Backbone as CSV, one residue per row, in Angstrom:
resi,resn,N_x,N_y,N_z,CA_x,CA_y,CA_z,C_x,C_y,C_z
1,MET,6.992,14.250,-72.308,7.984,14.809,-71.386,7.263,15.739,-70.424
2,SER,7.587,15.596,-69.088,6.910,16.401,-68.070,7.361,17.824,-68.151
3,SER,6.431,18.703,-67.858,6.773,20.124,-67.850,7.522,20.462,-66.586
4,PRO,8.421,21.477,-66.605,9.172,21.885,-65.414,8.247,22.288,-64.284
5,ALA,7.109,22.909,-64.599,6.200,23.363,-63.542,5.644,22.194,-62.755
6,ALA,5.349,21.095,-63.467,4.772,19.935,-62.797,5.753,19.300,-61.841
7,SER,7.053,19.285,-62.169,8.053,18.618,-61.340,8.353,19.389,-60.070
8,LYS,7.949,20.669,-59.993,8.251,21.471,-58.805,7.260,21.222,-57.670
9,HIS,6.136,20.600,-57.919,5.108,20.425,-56.887,5.103,18.980,-56.390
10,PRO,4.993,18.741,-55.002,4.936,17.373,-54.454,3.623,16.720,-54.821
11,PRO,3.560,15.390,-54.685,2.313,14.688,-54.984,1.195,15.191,-54.088
12,ALA,0.018,15.179,-54.575,-1.137,15.634,-53.795,-1.375,14.690,-52.621
13,VAL,-1.731,15.257,-51.462,-2.011,14.469,-50.261,-3.493,14.138,-50.224
14,ASP,-3.784,12.879,-49.846,-5.183,12.472,-49.724,-5.719,12.979,-48.388
15,ASP,-6.277,14.198,-48.374,-6.751,14.807,-47.134,-7.823,13.962,-46.462
16,GLY,-8.618,13.284,-47.213,-9.667,12.456,-46.627,-9.096,11.319,-45.802
17,LYS,-8.045,10.663,-46.312,-7.422,9.543,-45.602,-6.751,10.017,-44.323
18,ALA,-6.028,11.143,-44.397,-5.362,11.686,-43.211,-6.385,12.071,-42.152
19,GLY,-7.485,12.633,-42.587,-8.529,13.025,-41.645,-9.114,11.828,-40.928
20,ARG,-9.281,10.728,-41.690,-9.820,9.520,-41.068,-8.863,8.968,-40.021
21,LYS,-7.544,9.047,-40.325,-6.548,8.563,-39.362,-6.580,9.392,-38.078
22,ARG,-6.675,10.723,-38.255,-6.738,11.588,-37.076,-7.989,11.293,-36.252
23,LYS,-9.090,11.093,-36.953,-10.346,10.802,-36.262,-10.266,9.485,-35.501
24,SER,-9.622,8.473,-36.122,-9.467,7.173,-35.473,-8.614,7.285,-34.214
25,ALA,-7.518,8.079,-34.321,-6.645,8.277,-33.160,-7.391,8.984,-32.040
26,GLU,-8.190,9.976,-32.408,-8.970,10.695,-31.404,-9.983,9.774,-30.733
27,ASN,-10.594,8.887,-31.539,-11.554,7.940,-30.977,-10.878,6.977,-30.009
28,ASP,-9.658,6.510,-30.388,-8.912,5.606,-29.510,-8.587,6.285,-28.184
29,GLU,-8.155,7.555,-28.265,-7.835,8.295,-27.044,-9.079,8.478,-26.175
30,ALA,-10.189,8.769,-26.816,-11.439,8.952,-26.070,-11.865,7.652,-25.397
31,ALA,-11.704,6.521,-26.124,-12.070,5.222,-25.560,-11.186,4.880,-24.366
32,ALA,-9.873,5.158,-24.510,-8.944,4.895,-23.406,-9.297,5.746,-22.193
33,GLY,-9.618,7.006,-22.440,-10.022,7.889,-21.347,-11.291,7.413,-20.678
34,SER,-12.228,6.914,-21.479,-13.482,6.408,-20.931,-13.241,5.173,-20.066
35,ARG,-12.361,4.262,-20.547,-12.035,3.071,-19.764,-11.394,3.451,-18.440
36,LEU,-10.464,4.413,-18.493,-9.789,4.852,-17.271,-10.786,5.439,-16.278
37,ARG,-11.734,6.221,-16.796,-12.745,6.798,-15.906,-13.616,5.714,-15.281
38,ARG,-13.954,4.686,-16.082,-14.766,3.591,-15.545,-14.011,2.836,-14.459
39,ILE,-12.732,2.554,-14.729,-11.916,1.841,-13.742,-11.801,2.654,-12.461
40,THR,-11.531,3.954,-12.624,-11.423,4.833,-11.456,-12.718,4.849,-10.666
41,ARG,-13.835,4.890,-11.385,-15.141,4.912,-10.726,-15.380,3.623,-9.941
42,TRP,-15.022,2.472,-10.541,-15.200,1.200,-9.848,-14.291,1.088,-8.628
43,VAL,-13.056,1.574,-8.760,-12.129,1.547,-7.618,-12.672,2.396,-6.476
44,LEU,-13.148,3.590,-6.801,-13.707,4.470,-5.771,-14.948,3.853,-5.133
45,MET,-15.762,3.179,-5.939,-16.946,2.513,-5.392,-16.548,1.376,-4.460
46,ALA,-15.505,0.623,-4.853,-15.034,-0.477,-4.006,-14.514,0.049,-2.673
47,ILE,-13.757,1.148,-2.734,-13.242,1.754,-1.506,-14.395,2.230,-0.624
48,ALA,-15.403,2.820,-1.248,-16.563,3.302,-0.491,-17.290,2.149,0.197
49,VAL,-17.423,1.023,-0.515,-18.086,-0.145,0.072,-17.264,-0.692,1.231
50,LEU,-15.933,-0.782,1.030,-15.062,-1.269,2.098,-15.167,-0.385,3.336
51,ALA,-15.300,0.907,3.109,-15.436,1.832,4.236,-16.816,1.724,4.875
52,LEU,-17.815,1.458,4.056,-19.191,1.412,4.550,-19.441,0.191,5.425
53,ILE,-18.867,-0.949,5.055,-19.127,-2.187,5.798,-18.730,-2.059,7.267
54,PRO,-17.469,-1.685,7.577,-17.134,-1.488,8.996,-17.955,-0.372,9.638
55,GLY,-18.213,0.680,8.863,-18.981,1.794,9.410,-20.348,1.377,9.908
56,VAL,-20.956,0.421,9.223,-22.280,-0.070,9.607,-22.181,-1.164,10.667
57,LEU,-21.232,-2.094,10.491,-21.190,-3.280,11.346,-20.588,-3.033,12.721
58,VAL,-19.615,-2.128,12.819,-18.984,-1.899,14.128,-20.020,-1.514,15.189
59,PRO,-20.915,-0.554,14.939,-21.941,-0.265,15.956,-22.861,-1.458,16.233
60,ILE,-23.179,-2.225,15.184,-24.036,-3.403,15.374,-23.348,-4.427,16.263
61,TYR,-22.030,-4.579,16.082,-21.275,-5.552,16.868,-21.100,-5.132,18.324
62,THR,-21.600,-3.977,18.675,-21.618,-3.602,20.088,-22.485,-4.568,20.883
63,VAL,-23.508,-5.101,20.231,-24.432,-6.010,20.920,-24.504,-7.397,20.275
64,LEU,-24.244,-7.495,18.978,-24.327,-8.790,18.302,-22.963,-9.463,18.230
65,ARG,-22.972,-10.774,18.151,-21.725,-11.532,18.044,-21.262,-11.558,16.589
66,PRO,-20.081,-11.075,16.324,-19.609,-11.006,14.936,-18.999,-12.318,14.459
67,ILE,-18.837,-12.410,13.163,-18.086,-13.500,12.549,-17.030,-12.869,11.655
68,SER,-15.859,-13.463,11.611,-14.746,-12.834,10.901,-14.653,-13.312,9.459
69,THR,-13.950,-12.526,8.641,-13.711,-12.935,7.256,-12.897,-14.221,7.203
70,LEU,-11.982,-14.400,8.168,-11.175,-15.622,8.195,-12.039,-16.837,8.499
71,MET,-12.990,-16.694,9.399,-13.916,-17.796,9.677,-14.696,-18.175,8.424
72,ILE,-15.190,-17.161,7.730,-15.964,-17.412,6.511,-15.108,-18.120,5.471
73,ALA,-13.880,-17.620,5.272,-12.986,-18.227,4.281,-12.638,-19.658,4.663
74,THR,-12.362,-19.885,5.945,-12.027,-21.232,6.410,-13.205,-22.173,6.221
75,ARG,-14.393,-21.694,6.521,-15.594,-22.524,6.368,-15.805,-22.904,4.909
76,ILE,-15.569,-21.964,3.996,-15.765,-22.225,2.570,-14.712,-23.186,2.035
77,VAL,-13.457,-22.962,2.424,-12.346,-23.726,1.848,-12.131,-25.060,2.550
78,ASP,-12.147,-25.044,3.888,-11.746,-26.230,4.652,-12.892,-26.975,5.317
79,GLY,-14.085,-26.414,5.297,-15.205,-27.103,5.918,-15.538,-26.558,7.297
80,PRO,-16.159,-27.384,8.146,-16.664,-26.916,9.445,-15.578,-26.294,10.321
81,ILE,-15.992,-25.307,11.101,-15.089,-24.681,12.057,-15.636,-24.909,13.459
82,ARG,-14.742,-24.788,14.438,-15.163,-24.910,15.837,-15.108,-23.532,16.469
83,ARG,-16.246,-23.100,17.003,-16.313,-21.779,17.612,-17.376,-21.778,18.695
84,ASP,-16.983,-21.437,19.908,-17.905,-21.347,21.037,-17.704,-19.986,21.697
85,TRP,-18.733,-19.160,21.658,-18.601,-17.804,22.198,-18.558,-17.826,23.725
86,ALA,-17.634,-17.053,24.282,-17.537,-16.904,25.734,-17.677,-15.430,26.092
87,ARG,-18.577,-15.126,27.001,-18.696,-13.749,27.467,-17.419,-13.344,28.206
88,PHE,-17.161,-12.055,28.251,-15.929,-11.578,28.875,-15.783,-12.115,30.297
89,ASP,-16.861,-12.083,31.062,-16.787,-12.527,32.455,-16.689,-14.037,32.589
90,ASP,-16.832,-14.767,31.490,-16.688,-16.223,31.514,-15.319,-16.670,31.010
91,ILE,-14.392,-15.751,30.933,-13.014,-16.060,30.536,-12.115,-15.791,31.734
92,ALA,-11.245,-16.722,32.039,-10.350,-16.564,33.188,-9.586,-15.245,33.095
93,LYS,-9.547,-14.521,34.201,-8.851,-13.232,34.217,-7.404,-13.391,33.796
94,VAL,-6.764,-14.449,34.254,-5.358,-14.658,33.910,-5.184,-14.899,32.412
95,ALA,-6.197,-15.475,31.767,-6.122,-15.691,30.314,-6.221,-14.364,29.574
96,VAL,-7.140,-13.512,29.999,-7.293,-12.193,29.375,-6.009,-11.390,29.515
97,ILE,-5.460,-11.370,30.725,-4.247,-10.581,30.974,-3.060,-11.160,30.209
98,SER,-2.959,-12.469,30.144,-1.851,-13.106,29.418,-1.868,-12.717,27.946
99,VAL,-3.043,-12.735,27.344,-3.154,-12.335,25.938,-2.801,-10.862,25.776
100,MET,-3.255,-10.037,26.703,-2.984,-8.609,26.592,-1.488,-8.317,26.674
101,VAL,-0.797,-8.874,27.676,0.632,-8.567,27.825,1.448,-9.164,26.688
102,SER,0.948,-10.231,26.086,1.663,-10.864,24.978,1.448,-10.132,23.659
103,GLU,0.213,-9.703,23.401,-0.134,-9.140,22.099,-0.160,-7.617,22.051
104,ASP,-0.470,-6.978,23.176,-0.665,-5.515,23.143,-0.579,-4.981,24.571
105,SER,0.633,-4.849,25.075,0.822,-4.498,26.485,0.311,-3.100,26.822
106,ARG,0.165,-2.233,25.827,-0.332,-0.874,26.054,-1.813,-0.743,25.663
107,PHE,-2.502,-1.850,25.673,-3.904,-1.899,25.255,-4.763,-0.844,25.954
108,CYS,-4.549,-0.656,27.243,-5.368,0.291,28.004,-4.926,1.738,27.817
109,ASP,-3.778,1.950,27.211,-3.211,3.302,27.130,-3.429,3.995,25.794
110,HIS,-3.683,3.246,24.727,-3.859,3.881,23.418,-5.322,3.811,22.988
111,HIS,-5.603,4.414,21.858,-6.979,4.470,21.354,-7.142,3.641,20.080
112,GLY,-6.530,2.479,20.074,-6.667,1.567,18.945,-5.394,1.371,18.159
113,VAL,-4.504,2.372,18.178,-3.251,2.303,17.427,-2.109,2.749,18.332
114,ASP,-1.059,1.949,18.386,0.155,2.312,19.120,1.090,2.996,18.132
115,TRP,1.013,4.318,18.069,1.732,5.063,17.032,3.243,4.909,17.147
116,GLY,3.759,4.833,18.362,5.202,4.672,18.529,5.695,3.368,17.937
117,ALA,5.014,2.266,18.266,5.394,0.964,17.722,5.198,0.923,16.212
118,LEU,4.148,1.580,15.724,3.881,1.584,14.286,4.977,2.322,13.526
119,ASN,5.443,3.427,14.066,6.529,4.172,13.418,7.807,3.343,13.347
120,GLU,8.066,2.548,14.378,9.244,1.678,14.362,9.149,0.662,13.231
121,VAL,7.949,0.121,13.018,7.755,-0.854,11.944,7.948,-0.203,10.581
122,LEU,7.414,1.002,10.418,7.540,1.687,9.130,8.991,2.002,8.806
123,ASP,9.812,2.184,9.836,11.231,2.471,9.624,12.063,1.205,9.490
124,ASP,11.437,0.049,9.715,12.168,-1.215,9.697,12.135,-1.835,8.299
125,PRO,13.262,-2.402,7.825,13.285,-3.027,6.492,12.289,-4.174,6.341
126,ASP,11.968,-4.852,7.453,11.022,-5.964,7.376,9.581,-5.492,7.225
127,GLY,9.372,-4.201,7.434,8.067,-3.595,7.196,6.939,-4.259,7.942
128,PRO,5.789,-4.464,7.273,4.583,-4.917,7.948,4.632,-6.364,8.394
129,SER,5.731,-7.067,8.112,5.807,-8.469,8.510,6.105,-8.624,9.988
130,ARG,6.420,-7.530,10.676,6.713,-7.657,12.092,5.863,-6.690,12.910
131,GLY,5.304,-7.247,13.995,4.706,-6.506,15.073,3.870,-5.271,14.808
132,ALA,3.637,-4.534,15.906,2.960,-3.231,15.942,1.455,-3.308,15.754
133,SER,0.899,-4.471,15.469,-0.552,-4.577,15.352,-1.153,-4.684,16.748
134,THR,-1.898,-3.674,17.137,-2.582,-3.712,18.423,-3.733,-4.716,18.366
135,ILE,-4.304,-4.977,19.527,-5.463,-5.867,19.554,-6.607,-5.278,18.733
136,ALA,-6.767,-3.964,18.773,-7.808,-3.323,17.956,-7.530,-3.509,16.470
137,MET,-6.271,-3.375,16.055,-5.912,-3.551,14.646,-6.080,-5.004,14.218
138,GLN,-5.707,-5.943,15.089,-5.902,-7.359,14.765,-7.388,-7.688,14.655
139,THR,-8.178,-7.087,15.523,-9.624,-7.307,15.462,-10.201,-6.761,14.164
140,ALA,-9.744,-5.579,13.768,-10.183,-4.996,12.491,-9.824,-5.908,11.332
141,ARG,-8.602,-6.425,11.348,-8.154,-7.325,10.282,-8.978,-8.606,10.270
142,ASN,-9.149,-9.214,11.443,-9.864,-10.486,11.509,-11.326,-10.350,11.099
143,LEU,-11.920,-9.215,11.418,-13.339,-9.028,11.106,-13.590,-8.662,9.650
144,PHE,-12.734,-7.785,9.091,-13.087,-7.161,7.817,-12.061,-7.320,6.695
145,LEU,-10.827,-7.718,6.995,-9.771,-7.675,5.985,-9.200,-9.060,5.715
146,TRP,-7.959,-9.122,5.260,-7.306,-10.375,4.911,-6.067,-10.540,5.781
147,THR,-5.440,-11.715,5.735,-4.373,-12.027,6.685,-2.965,-11.761,6.166
148,SER,-2.745,-11.803,4.856,-1.382,-11.625,4.343,-0.893,-10.211,4.626
149,PRO,0.355,-10.069,5.142,0.851,-8.744,5.529,1.140,-7.852,4.336
150,SER,0.756,-6.595,4.443,1.053,-5.606,3.410,0.799,-4.225,3.985
151,TYR,1.422,-3.218,3.373,1.179,-1.853,3.817,-0.262,-1.435,3.530
152,VAL,-0.852,-1.978,2.474,-2.247,-1.645,2.149,-3.168,-2.115,3.266
153,ARG,-2.995,-3.371,3.679,-3.835,-3.895,4.755,-3.616,-3.118,6.046
154,LYS,-2.343,-2.845,6.347,-2.034,-2.092,7.564,-2.692,-0.718,7.519
155,GLY,-2.669,-0.092,6.344,-3.293,1.216,6.200,-4.797,1.175,6.402
156,LEU,-5.433,0.074,6.002,-6.873,-0.072,6.200,-7.216,-0.418,7.646
157,GLU,-6.319,-1.149,8.301,-6.551,-1.521,9.696,-6.673,-0.295,10.591
158,ILE,-5.847,0.716,10.318,-5.729,1.849,11.233,-7.051,2.592,11.430
159,PRO,-7.716,3.067,10.361,-8.978,3.795,10.599,-10.065,2.918,11.206
160,ILE,-10.104,1.634,10.827,-11.110,0.739,11.407,-10.846,0.549,12.893
161,ALA,-9.566,0.377,13.260,-9.205,0.198,14.668,-9.555,1.433,15.491
162,LEU,-9.245,2.605,14.960,-9.567,3.849,15.664,-11.079,3.996,15.844
163,TYR,-11.817,3.655,14.800,-13.277,3.757,14.840,-13.861,2.774,15.854
164,ALA,-13.411,1.522,15.791,-13.921,0.506,16.712,-13.585,0.858,18.157
165,ASP,-12.374,1.359,18.386,-11.973,1.727,19.741,-12.834,2.869,20.282
166,ALA,-13.282,3.746,19.390,-14.140,4.855,19.810,-15.568,4.393,20.105
167,ILE,-16.000,3.310,19.446,-17.381,2.833,19.598,-17.507,1.815,20.732
168,TRP,-16.577,0.874,20.792,-16.658,-0.203,21.781,-15.929,0.163,23.062
169,SER,-16.363,-0.431,24.165,-15.579,-0.361,25.393,-14.359,-1.264,25.235
170,LYS,-13.374,-1.071,26.086,-12.184,-1.922,26.028,-12.545,-3.377,26.340
171,ARG,-13.477,-3.576,27.244,-13.902,-4.942,27.566,-14.570,-5.594,26.360
172,ARG,-15.394,-4.835,25.626,-16.050,-5.395,24.442,-15.022,-5.700,23.356
173,MET,-14.061,-4.798,23.185,-12.996,-5.039,22.206,-12.265,-6.339,22.517
174,MET,-11.888,-6.516,23.778,-11.160,-7.724,24.159,-12.043,-8.961,24.020
175,GLU,-13.307,-8.843,24.378,-14.224,-9.977,24.252,-14.344,-10.429,22.796
176,ILE,-14.519,-9.477,21.897,-14.623,-9.825,20.480,-13.320,-10.439,19.987
177,TYR,-12.200,-9.815,20.331,-10.905,-10.336,19.878,-10.702,-11.777,20.325
178,LEU,-10.951,-12.053,21.594,-10.720,-13.394,22.125,-11.663,-14.425,21.520
179,ASN,-12.796,-13.980,21.004,-13.762,-14.918,20.438,-13.638,-15.112,18.931
180,ILE,-12.842,-14.277,18.261,-12.659,-14.470,16.815,-11.219,-14.826,16.458
181,ALA,-10.314,-14.763,17.432,-8.915,-15.102,17.158,-8.796,-16.574,16.775
182,GLU,-7.854,-16.853,15.882,-7.621,-18.233,15.440,-6.592,-18.884,16.347
183,TRP,-6.908,-20.104,16.818,-5.995,-20.835,17.692,-5.623,-22.203,17.111
184,GLY,-5.701,-22.323,15.814,-5.390,-23.582,15.163,-6.313,-23.766,13.974
185,ALA,-6.065,-24.809,13.200,-6.868,-25.038,12.000,-8.339,-25.238,12.358
186,GLY,-9.174,-24.283,11.964,-10.606,-24.388,12.213,-11.028,-24.120,13.639
187,ILE,-10.113,-23.646,14.484,-10.420,-23.388,15.899,-10.429,-21.881,16.131
188,PHE,-11.584,-21.345,16.442,-11.733,-19.903,16.617,-12.305,-19.597,17.996
189,GLY,-11.659,-18.686,18.681,-12.129,-18.253,19.986,-11.480,-19.016,21.120
190,ILE,-11.348,-18.336,22.249,-10.628,-18.917,23.381,-11.391,-20.067,24.028
191,GLU,-12.718,-20.052,23.956,-13.488,-21.160,24.523,-13.233,-22.444,23.737
192,ALA,-13.305,-22.360,22.418,-13.027,-23.538,21.585,-11.593,-24.006,21.778
193,ALA,-10.655,-23.059,21.908,-9.244,-23.416,22.099,-9.033,-24.106,23.441
194,ALA,-9.635,-23.576,24.495,-9.489,-24.178,25.823,-10.048,-25.599,25.846
195,GLN,-11.200,-25.787,25.217,-11.807,-27.119,25.163,-10.966,-28.074,24.325
196,HIS,-10.482,-27.583,23.181,-9.740,-28.443,22.259,-8.393,-28.874,22.829
197,TYR,-7.645,-27.931,23.370,-6.275,-28.234,23.799,-6.179,-28.737,25.235
198,PHE,-7.084,-28.280,26.109,-6.935,-28.612,27.525,-8.164,-29.277,28.139
199,GLY,-9.224,-29.455,27.347,-10.402,-30.146,27.844,-11.113,-29.432,28.973
200,ARG,-11.073,-28.106,28.963,-11.739,-27.337,30.013,-12.283,-26.038,29.454
201,ALA,-13.156,-25.399,30.220,-13.748,-24.134,29.789,-12.734,-23.006,29.921
202,ALA,-12.967,-21.942,29.179,-12.057,-20.796,29.223,-11.992,-20.182,30.618
203,LYS,-13.057,-20.277,31.389,-13.058,-19.695,32.739,-12.201,-20.498,33.709
204,ASP,-11.823,-21.717,33.320,-11.050,-22.582,34.212,-9.582,-22.705,33.808
205,LEU,-9.130,-21.916,32.861,-7.739,-21.995,32.413,-6.778,-21.600,33.528
206,THR,-5.673,-22.317,33.621,-4.634,-21.985,34.594,-3.717,-20.910,34.018
207,ALA,-2.809,-20.416,34.858,-1.863,-19.393,34.402,-0.965,-19.933,33.297
208,ASN,-0.495,-21.167,33.448,0.397,-21.742,32.437,-0.348,-21.996,31.131
209,GLN,-1.552,-22.531,31.218,-2.350,-22.770,30.012,-2.681,-21.456,29.307
210,SER,-2.992,-20.446,30.082,-3.300,-19.132,29.508,-2.104,-18.569,28.766
211,ALA,-0.925,-18.693,29.371,0.290,-18.183,28.735,0.595,-18.948,27.451
212,LEU,0.391,-20.260,27.468,0.642,-21.066,26.269,-0.325,-20.683,25.141
213,LEU,-1.578,-20.450,25.480,-2.531,-20.004,24.460,-2.144,-18.632,23.920
214,ALA,-1.668,-17.760,24.793,-1.287,-16.409,24.365,-0.142,-16.444,23.367
215,VAL,0.871,-17.268,23.624,2.036,-17.290,22.726,1.762,-18.099,21.463
216,THR,0.619,-18.762,21.401,0.218,-19.471,20.182,-0.324,-18.505,19.132
217,LEU,-0.889,-17.394,19.566,-1.597,-16.479,18.662,-0.788,-15.989,17.458
218,PRO,0.498,-15.656,17.601,1.217,-15.154,16.422,1.362,-16.172,15.295
219,ASN,1.273,-17.471,15.620,1.451,-18.493,14.581,0.607,-19.725,14.917
220,PRO,-0.703,-19.596,14.884,-1.570,-20.673,15.367,-1.571,-21.925,14.500
221,LYS,-1.149,-21.811,13.245,-1.127,-22.998,12.384,0.079,-23.893,12.694
222,VAL,1.082,-23.339,13.349,2.310,-24.083,13.641,2.425,-24.423,15.125
223,ARG,2.118,-23.473,15.982,2.287,-23.679,17.422,1.110,-24.447,18.014
224,ASN,1.440,-25.375,18.904,0.425,-26.199,19.555,0.576,-26.044,21.067
225,PRO,-0.356,-25.367,21.729,-0.209,-25.138,23.168,-0.284,-26.408,24.004
226,ALA,-0.868,-27.465,23.453,-0.930,-28.729,24.184,0.375,-29.506,24.073
227,LYS,1.158,-29.215,23.033,2.464,-29.858,22.836,3.499,-28.776,22.529
228,PRO,3.798,-27.947,23.522,4.657,-26.786,23.266,6.119,-27.166,23.066
229,SER,6.751,-26.460,22.153,8.197,-26.619,21.970,8.918,-25.929,23.124
230,ARG,10.227,-26.112,23.197,10.993,-25.435,24.248,10.897,-23.921,24.109
231,GLN,10.911,-23.468,22.858,10.787,-22.030,22.635,9.439,-21.523,23.137
232,MET,8.368,-22.259,22.852,7.046,-21.862,23.331,6.993,-21.847,24.850
233,GLN,7.595,-22.853,25.473,7.595,-22.914,26.934,8.336,-21.724,27.531
234,SER,9.441,-21.355,26.900,10.207,-20.200,27.370,9.396,-18.913,27.222
235,LEU,8.757,-18.747,26.060,7.916,-17.569,25.845,6.758,-17.533,26.838
236,ALA,6.167,-18.694,27.097,5.033,-18.763,28.020,5.453,-18.384,29.434
237,ARG,6.633,-18.792,29.851,7.109,-18.413,31.191,7.264,-16.899,31.303
238,THR,7.772,-16.288,30.229,7.922,-14.828,30.221,6.563,-14.143,30.304
239,VAL,5.605,-14.638,29.523,4.258,-14.060,29.534,3.610,-14.234,30.905
240,ALA,3.751,-15.412,31.496,3.158,-15.663,32.812,3.749,-14.733,33.869
241,ALA,5.056,-14.503,33.785,5.706,-13.596,34.740,5.195,-12.167,34.571
242,ARG,5.032,-11.741,33.338,4.525,-10.384,33.083,3.067,-10.259,33.506
243,ALA,2.296,-11.320,33.308,0.879,-11.287,33.683,0.708,-11.132,35.192
244,ARG,1.625,-11.708,35.966,1.512,-11.639,37.425,1.660,-10.217,37.958
245,ILE,2.386,-9.370,37.226,2.637,-8.010,37.716,1.923,-6.956,36.860
246,ALA,0.937,-7.382,36.098,0.277,-6.476,35.141,-0.883,-5.696,35.735
247,GLY,-1.160,-5.880,37.016,-2.318,-5.241,37.639,-2.536,-3.781,37.299
248,PRO,-1.507,-2.927,37.429,-1.707,-1.495,37.145,-2.025,-1.189,35.680
249,TYR,-1.756,-2.135,34.781,-1.896,-1.869,33.345,-3.195,-2.406,32.755
250,VAL,-4.037,-3.019,33.570,-5.265,-3.633,33.046,-6.520,-3.002,33.637
251,LYS,-6.405,-1.775,34.097,-7.540,-1.134,34.770,-8.710,-0.871,33.821
252,CYS,-8.444,-0.777,32.524,-9.554,-0.586,31.581,-10.388,-1.856,31.444
253,LEU,-9.816,-2.990,31.864,-10.523,-4.266,31.796,-11.064,-4.690,33.154
254,TYR,-10.288,-4.404,34.187,-10.676,-4.769,35.550,-10.472,-3.561,36.459
255,PRO,-11.420,-2.633,36.460,-11.273,-1.394,37.248,-11.109,-1.677,38.746
């Protein structure tokens, strides 16, 4: 029969086992913390590399002809691309102006980012899927980023666009943009587009052809400037009309 004194005390606790459990939990927490630190370190390194690439290449592209990430991806996935570089002075003036009034009418007035238009997009439910990308921002995206719309991409475009606008002249910015823009499957640059769709050099484009190429830019995989829909023709007429009266707004390109 058990003594009364023995029944008053709880069973002895295995302190060694409890200690091992605590130690195991502490080790798990330490391992999780270590993993988080490693992930954070890799993310910061990736961001630093992303920042470094434009930082190094933008000044180099002042004199060298760049190639875009989209060109590289297209070449890898779909095969050969068509690209013929045209110097700024070898592109029809009406083509340059048509693209400017269609894609970025305030190109000469801002420093890479149109803050007013950007604020409108941020307040819009459709978000980054609509407008506000200046020619500088599109150039930043085409050279260094990806094409699918997102606030992350838009956020990365902004500092690159501001930096490029500070380094390049407006004429150089436009020259690069016109030579890396996509104008159809595997067709990059206005010279390749002019040859492909109209059988002529970019310097020989007419006002109507220039306007049709300009309105193709927002959706080059669908729109065909050689076989324009009624909507494209209507948009092109509007662009051509605006291009005719754009003289005061293109002084950064044609002083």
